C-alpha positions in Angstrom: -17.8 -18.1 1.8 -19.0 -14.8 3.3 -17.9 -15.9 6.7 -14.3 -16.4 5.4 -14.3 -12.9 4.0 -15.5 -11.4 7.3 -13.5 -13.5 9.8 -10.0 -13.7 8.3 -8.6 -10.5 9.6 -5.0 -11.5 10.4 -3.2 -8.8 8.4 -5.8 -6.1 9.2 -5.3 -6.9 12.9 -1.6 -6.6 12.5 -2.0 -3.2 10.8 -4.2 -2.1 13.7 -1.8 -3.4 16.4 1.0 -0.8 16.2 1.9 2.7 14.8 4.9 3.3 12.6 5.1 -0.1 10.9 7.1 -0.2 7.7 6.1 -1.7 4.3 8.4 -2.0 1.3 6.6 -1.6 -2.0 7.9 -4.0 -4.8 6.9 -3.2 -8.4 7.2 -6.5 -10.3 8.1 -4.6 -13.5 11.2 -3.3 -11.7 12.2 -6.5 -9.9 11.2 -9.2 -12.4 14.8 -10.5 -12.4 14.9 -13.3 -9.9 18.5 -12.7 -8.8 17.9 -9.0 -8.1 14.7 -9.7 -6.3 16.4 -12.3 -4.1 19.1 -9.8 -3.2 16.4 -7.3 -2.2 14.6 -9.9 -0.1 17.8 -10.6 1.9 18.2 -6.9 2.7 14.6 -6.4 3.7 14.9 -9.4 6.0 17.9 -7.8 7.6 16.0 -4.5 8.0 13.2 -6.4 9.6 10.5 -4.6 7.7 6.9 -5.5 8.7 5.3 -6.1 5.2 6.0 -6.4 1.6 3.5 -4.7 -0.7 3.4 -5.8 -4.3 1.8 -4.0 -7.2 2.4 -1.7 -10.1 0.6 0.4 -12.8 1.5 -1.7 -15.9 2.7 -5.1 -14.7 1.3 -8.2 -16.6 -0.5 -11.0 -14.7 2.2 -13.6 -15.4 5.0 -11.4 -14.1 2.9 -10.4 -11.1 2.1 -14.0 -10.1 5.7 -15.1 -10.7 7.1 -12.3 -8.4 4.6 -13.1 -5.7 5.5 -16.8 -5.8 9.2 -16.1 -5.7 8.8 -13.8 -2.7 6.8 -16.4 -0.8 9.4 -19.1 -1.5 12.3 -16.9 -0.3 10.8 -14.7 2.4 8.7 -15.0 5.6 7.6 -11.4 5.7 3.8 -11.0 5.0 3.0 -10.2 1.4 0.1 -7.8 0.7 -1.2 -7.1 -2.8 -1.5 -3.4 -3.6 -3.2 -3.8 -7.0 -2.9 -1.5 -9.9 -5.6 -3.4 -11.9 -8.0 -6.2 -11.7 -5.6 -8.9 -12.9 -3.1 -8.2 -10.1 -4.2 -11.0 -7.8 -2.6 -14.1 -6.5 -3.7 -16.8 -4.0 0.0 -17.0 -2.9 -0.3 -13.6 -1.1 -1.3 -13.2 2.5 -3.8 -10.3 1.9 -5.3 -8.2 -0.8 -6.0 -4.5 -0.4 -9.4 -4.2 -2.1 -8.9 -0.6 -3.2 -11.6 1.9 -4.1 -10.1 5.1 -5.5 -12.4 7.5 -3.6 -10.4 10.6 -4.3 -11.3 10.5 -8.0 -14.5 10.2 -10.0 -13.5 7.5 -12.5 -16.0 4.7 -12.1 -13.5 2.1 -13.4 -11.5 2.5 -10.2 -14.4 3.0 -7.9 -16.1 -0.3 -9.0 -15.3 -1.3 -12.6 -12.0 -3.1 -11.9 -13.7 -4.8 -8.9 -16.5 -6.3 -11.0 -13.9 -7.7 -13.4 -12.1 -9.6 -10.6 -14.9 -10.3 -8.2 -15.7 -13.8 -9.3 -12.1 -14.9 -8.9 -11.3 -12.9 -5.8 -14.5 -14.0 -4.0 -13.3 -17.6 -4.0 -9.7 -17.0 -3.2 -8.2 -18.1 0.1 -6.7 -14.7 0.7 -7.5 -12.1 3.3 -9.5 -9.3 1.6 -9.3 -5.8 3.1 -11.8 -3.2 1.9 -9.6 -0.1 1.5 -10.5 3.6 0.9 -7.7 4.8 -1.4 -7.1 8.5 -1.5 -4.6 10.0 -3.9 -3.1 13.2 -2.4 -1.2 15.8 -4.5 2.5 15.3 -4.0 4.1 17.9 -6.2 4.3 15.8 -9.5 1.9 13.8 -11.6 2.1 10.2 -10.4 1.6 7.0 -12.4 -1.6 6.4 -10.5 -3.1 9.8 -11.5 -2.1 9.2 -15.1 -3.4 5.6 -15.4 -6.6 6.3 -13.4 -7.2 9.6 -15.2 -8.1 11.2 -11.8 -7.0 14.4 -10.1 -5.4 14.1 -6.6 -6.9 16.0 -3.7 -4.7 19.0 -2.9 -2.7 18.3 0.3 -3.9 21.5 1.9 -7.6 20.6 1.5 -7.9 19.0 4.9 -11.7 19.1 5.1 -12.1 17.3 1.7 -9.5 14.7 2.6 -11.2 14.0 6.0 -14.7 13.9 4.6 -13.6 11.6 1.8 -12.1 9.3 4.4 -15.3 9.4 6.5 -17.4 8.5 3.4 -15.2 5.5 2.8 -15.6 4.3 6.4 -19.4 4.8 6.1 -19.3 2.6 3.0 -17.7 -0.1 5.1 -14.0 0.4 4.3 -11.7 -1.0 7.0 -8.5 0.8 6.1 -7.5 4.2 4.9 -4.6 4.5 2.3 -3.3 7.9 1.5 -0.9 8.0 -1.4 1.1 10.9 -2.8 2.1 8.6 -5.6 5.2 7.1 -7.1 8.0 9.6 -7.3 6.2 12.3 -5.4 8.2 15.3 -4.3 6.3 15.7 -1.1 4.7 13.2 1.2 1.3 13.4 2.8 1.5 16.1 5.6 1.7 14.8 9.1 -1.2 17.2 10.0 -3.5 15.1 7.8 -2.4 11.9 9.5 -3.0 13.4 13.0 -6.5 14.6 11.9 -7.4 11.1 10.5 -6.4 9.5 13.8 -9.7 10.8 15.2 -11.5 8.4 12.9 -10.2 5.3 14.7 -9.4 3.4 11.4 -6.0 2.1 10.5 -4.0 4.4 8.2 -1.4 3.6 5.6 0.7 6.4 4.1 2.8 6.2 0.9 4.6 8.3 -1.7 7.4 10.8 -1.4 9.0 9.3 1.7 12.7 9.5 1.2 14.4 10.1 4.6 14.4 8.5 8.0 13.2 11.8 9.3 10.1 11.6 7.1 9.3 8.1 8.4 9.6 9.4 11.9 7.4 12.4 11.1 4.7 10.1 9.8 5.1 7.4 12.4 1.6 8.0 13.9 0.3 6.2 10.8 -0.1 2.5 11.2 2.0 1.7 8.1 4.5 3.8 6.2 5.2 2.6 2.7 8.6 3.0 1.0 9.0 2.4 -2.7 11.0 4.6 -5.1 13.7 5.5 -2.6 14.7 1.8 -2.2 14.7 1.3 -6.0 17.1 4.3 -6.3 19.2 3.6 -3.2 18.8 0.1 -1.7 21.1 1.0 1.2 18.3 3.2 2.5 17.2 -0.1 4.1 20.0 0.5 6.6 18.2 3.7 7.7 15.0 1.7 7.9 16.8 -0.9 10.0 17.9 1.8 12.5 14.4 3.2 12.6 12.8 -0.2 13.3 15.5 -1.1 15.9 14.7 2.2 17.8 11.0 1.7 17.4 11.1 -1.8 18.9 
């Protein structure tokens, strides 16, 4: 079993293969209606996004699994679980970001949630990606900060951010995920991304990304995640389409 966990690196390799890839984040609580979700999937296919991330702060297990299954039945884009809690897992997905919230000091999100799910996750036929998850201050209190009861790292504290990322890598994390949080006013600064590039570990950036210019600004990250903006304005996928067309 351990060999499977170590050798199955398809999605991680894809993350590493290119800068400026795009993921659309789907919160199952907001897209539990099958018809609305299918409409979204048609548009993300047209936009040629690279990944679909699925997760939320309050979604139930049944809703989560139903949404993952529906996506896989109607979409060929890789599905990556971005879990908000231990029950947000599904063997229908392509990969699971095994997140440790290293920016906070709440043991439940450092290891507690992992212990609750470990027995089931260990035997799942899903790529598991150990991920250092850092919440960065984005100008508003995010759902992640509220639910996890942790304080984000201020975005101007570059040394703390970089050293936290280094600690994650030394612990064996294969991926860095910096998140300004759902509904953030400001995204993670590009200067932070540029500094983290020196660590030679794939970088994912999410939260507060609301314009094509912001995507371009953060395009040195391996993956840029768009969530709230598409929920508010689904036609933003046209801007993403134009960005991806130019990128390719």
